[in-house]
DRENLUMKOL-93342 format. One record per residue: residue in three letters; z, y, x of N, C-alpha, C in turn. Coordinates in steps of 0.001 Angstrom, whole numbers. Each point is the difference from the previous one (the first is absolute). Layout:
N
R type     n.w     n.v     n.u    ca.w    ca.v    ca.u     c.w     c.v     c.u
R  ALA       Z       Y       X       Z       Y       X       Z       Y       X
...
END
This chain:
105
R type     n.w     n.v     n.u    ca.w    ca.v    ca.u     c.w     c.v     c.u
R  UNK  192080  175363   37598    1404    -375    -873    -450   -1676    -175
R  UNK     928   -1003    -402    -141   -1146      99    -250    -187   -1301
R  UNK     936     726   -1192    -248    -141   -1209    -876     353   -1178
R  UNK    -764     701     534   -1629     201    -564   -1478    -814     236
R  UNK     440     123   -1664   -1518    -972     -99   -1309     766     -39
R  UNK   -1145    -508     677   -1148     583      57    -459    -216   -1268
R  UNK   -1333    1143      27    -999    -594    -974    -626   -1000    -572
R  UNK     264   -1105     392    -694   -1291      34    1203    -502    -720
R  UNK    1574    -152     491     511    -952    -668     913   -1044    1113
R  UNK     687    -612    -647    1352    -690     893    -832    -820    1012
R  UNK    -449     -14    1324    -515    -140     454    -294   -2223      20
R  UNK    1516    -726    -198    -301    -376     388    -842    -545   -1298
R  UNK      76     164   -1397   -1148    -217    -974   -1187    -244     454
R  UNK    -210    1797     665   -1833    -695     359     169    -954    1080
R  UNK     708    -211    1381     -25    -789     414    -498   -1542    -396
R  UNK     515     -66   -1296     133   -1586    -382    -560     284    -995
R  UNK    -924     978    -689   -1162     -83    -573    -988    -405     774
R  UNK    -250     732     882    -871     228    1230    -628   -1491     700
R  UNK    1374    -992     642      88    -853       1    -717   -1230   -1116
R  UNK     930     472   -1227    -312    -855   -1154   -2176    -414     309
R  UNK    -335    1465    -112   -1771     720      98    -599   -1574     758
R  UNK    1088     274    1029    -946    -489    1661     -27   -1483   -1076
R  UNK    1251    -987     424     231   -1175    -657    -755     -23    -467
R  UNK    -278     259   -1066   -1256      57   -1383    -855    -316     743
R  UNK    -903     716     967   -1247     406     510    -547   -1097     539
R  UNK    1302    -365    1002    -299    -877    1215    -322   -1569    -840
R  UNK     694    -278   -1227      21   -1273   -1211    -982     188      98
R  UNK    -917    1462    -762   -1112    -543    -756   -1049    -322    1268
R  UNK    -621     403     954    -342      16    1027     233   -1720     379
R  UNK    1235    -145      65    -241   -2072     341    -211    -392   -1127
R  UNK     359     377   -1104    -807    -660   -1175   -1547     -58     404
R  UNK    -415    1422     181   -2027    -609    -190    -467    -423    1302
R  UNK    1331    -129    1308    -766    -898     947     193   -1227    -307
R  UNK     794    -622    -709    -250   -1310    -314    -671    -577   -1126
R  UNK     162     821   -1252   -1384    -137    -379   -1109       0     368
R  UNK     -66    1093    1054   -2059    -622     265      91   -1363    1413
R  UNK     895      61     531      19   -1433     407      97   -1048    -650
R  UNK     772      -2   -1283      50   -1042   -1111   -2244     397    -710
R  UNK     -92     651     287   -1663    -356    -462    -678    -172     854
R  UNK    -123     239    1179    -745    -293    1232     365   -1685     -99
R  UNK    1022    -487      53     681   -1621     569   -1033    -644   -1084
R  UNK     -66     661   -1386    -301    -871   -1610    1323    -318    -302
R  UNK    1008     922    -481     972    -710    -507      49     676   -1414
R  UNK   -1221    1659     258     787     407   -1241   -1482    1004    -422
R  UNK    -563    -649   -1161   -1434     193    -506     214     693    -692
R  UNK   -1516    1406    -354       0     540   -1043     218    -364   -1463
R  UNK     577     257   -1062    -497    -242   -1294    -925     -99     -50
R  UNK   -1090    1424    -239   -1217    -145    -709    -673    -939     905
R  UNK      49    -568    1007    -955   -1379     787     391   -1274    -861
R  UNK     845    -122    -287    1136   -1278    -342   -1272    -493   -1417
R  UNK     240    1803    -770    -368    -179   -1827   -1470    -114     -20
R  UNK   -1377     461    1009    -887    -413     456     669   -1343     193
R  UNK      43    -575     768       3   -1114     711     175    -947   -1656
R  UNK    1000    -234    -407     397    -430    -796   -1163    -332    -929
R  UNK     -64    1916    -634   -1953    -445    -792    -907    -919     250
R  UNK    -388     211    1339    -752    -245     557    -277   -1863    -605
R  UNK    1302    -279     432    -222   -1541    -122    -107    -384   -1131
R  UNK    1218     726   -1525    -129    -425    -907   -1391     -47   -1040
R  UNK    -466     773    1004   -1796     726   -1023    -333   -1814     679
R  UNK    -349    -313    1147    -442    -971     567     493   -1061    -699
R  UNK    1132    -300    -185     322   -1396   -1075    -290     282    -799
R  UNK      46     903   -1008    -714     629   -1857   -1355    -506     -34
R  UNK    -691     223    1484   -1561    -156     -23    -210   -1720     427
R  UNK     952    -117     560      40   -1670     424     570    -735   -1593
R  UNK    1070      30     -68    -174    -437   -2033   -1038    -410    -653
R  UNK    -530    1216    -442   -1112     688   -1193   -1081    -955     564
R  UNK    -512    -291    1012    -732    -631     835      22   -1290    -568
R  UNK    1107    -822     307     137   -1255      22     -10    -444   -1674
R  UNK     905    1283    -885     -96    -837   -1406   -1685    -147    -414
R  UNK    -656     466     259   -1649    -265     -33    -346   -1171     250
R  UNK     564    -335    1717    -932    -915     368    1232   -1382    -611
R  UNK     702      87    -565    1006   -1197      48    -257    -668   -1469
R  UNK    -413    1125   -1102    -235    -865   -1524    -530    -447    -689
R  UNK   -1376    -171    1311    -416   -1223    -530      -4   -1012     621
R  UNK     596    -412     773    1002   -1033     177     610    -854    -929
R  UNK     920    1216    -581    1036    -766    -549    -405    -119   -1072
R  UNK    -513     800    -565    -171     181   -1435   -1042   -1664    -427
R  UNK    -670    -212     903    -520   -1199     296     751   -1483    -573
R  UNK    1585      41     869     407    -620      25     727    -469   -1538
R  UNK    1117   -1615    -151     675     274   -1015    1374    -395     237
R  UNK    -123    -552     716     896    -518     925    1378    1064     964
R  UNK    1145     365    -906     560     251     240     524     504    2006
R  UNK     248   -1042     627     374    -668    1198   -1471    1421     541
R  UNK   -1315    -405    -258    -783     579    1081     -99    1099    -219
R  UNK     458     860   -1077    -278    1671    -534     980     -65    1205
R  UNK    1064    -247      22    1247     282    1179    -518      79    1240
R  UNK    -425   -1588     482    -925     557    1324   -1345     728     290
R  UNK    -230     261    -792   -1417     798     145    1308    1242      25
R  UNK     579     306    -935     838    1547     151     456     199    1272
R  UNK     468   -1114     689    1335    -149    1283   -1237      94     999
R  UNK   -1129    -671     211    -307     212    1200   -1044    1484    -624
R  UNK    -908     714    -359     268    1514    -296     883     702     538
R  UNK     889    -126    -732    1620     877    1052    -113    -353    1087
R  UNK     411   -1010     858    -856     413     940    -810     187     941
R  UNK    -697     -36    -580   -1404     124     698      71    1772     -43
R  UNK     557     505    -925      56    1213    -194    1170    1338    1145
R  UNK    1016   -1677     440    1092    1357     212    -956    -473    1457
R  UNK    -604   -1236     373    -793      88     986   -1080    1396     745
R  UNK    -617    -382    -803   -1228    1207      67    1194    1446      22
R  UNK     823     125    -770     784    1291     -60     184     261    1814
R  UNK    1185    -882     551     472    -570    1037   -1617     688    1743
R  UNK    -845    -532    -983   -1083     384     608    -392    1140     344
R  UNK    -166     222    -596    -836    1474    -839    1312    1118     626
R  UNK    1287    -823    -144     654    1409     951     445      41    1194
R  UNK    -649    -829     671     -18      91    1636    -840     990     471
END
């Protein structure tokens, strides 16, 4: 009989469900391939690796900054001229930047 409905329900509904599931599966696989390509090409990096790198760079900069306070303080302390103090601090900051960039290579 053409009007009979089997135990699986309406065949059209099953076909749609199957096609929808297959489409989603293909989309998922395509996204995985794209993600894999982006990782290999360097466009995407792992979050944890970026966090570790940022932490290490921050720690290096902190260490440099703390070291320069002790090195620069005696030169600033013996100056009474504000402009000379500013020049000493400007030179120290420039040296900090250069040292940081050199260590980061």
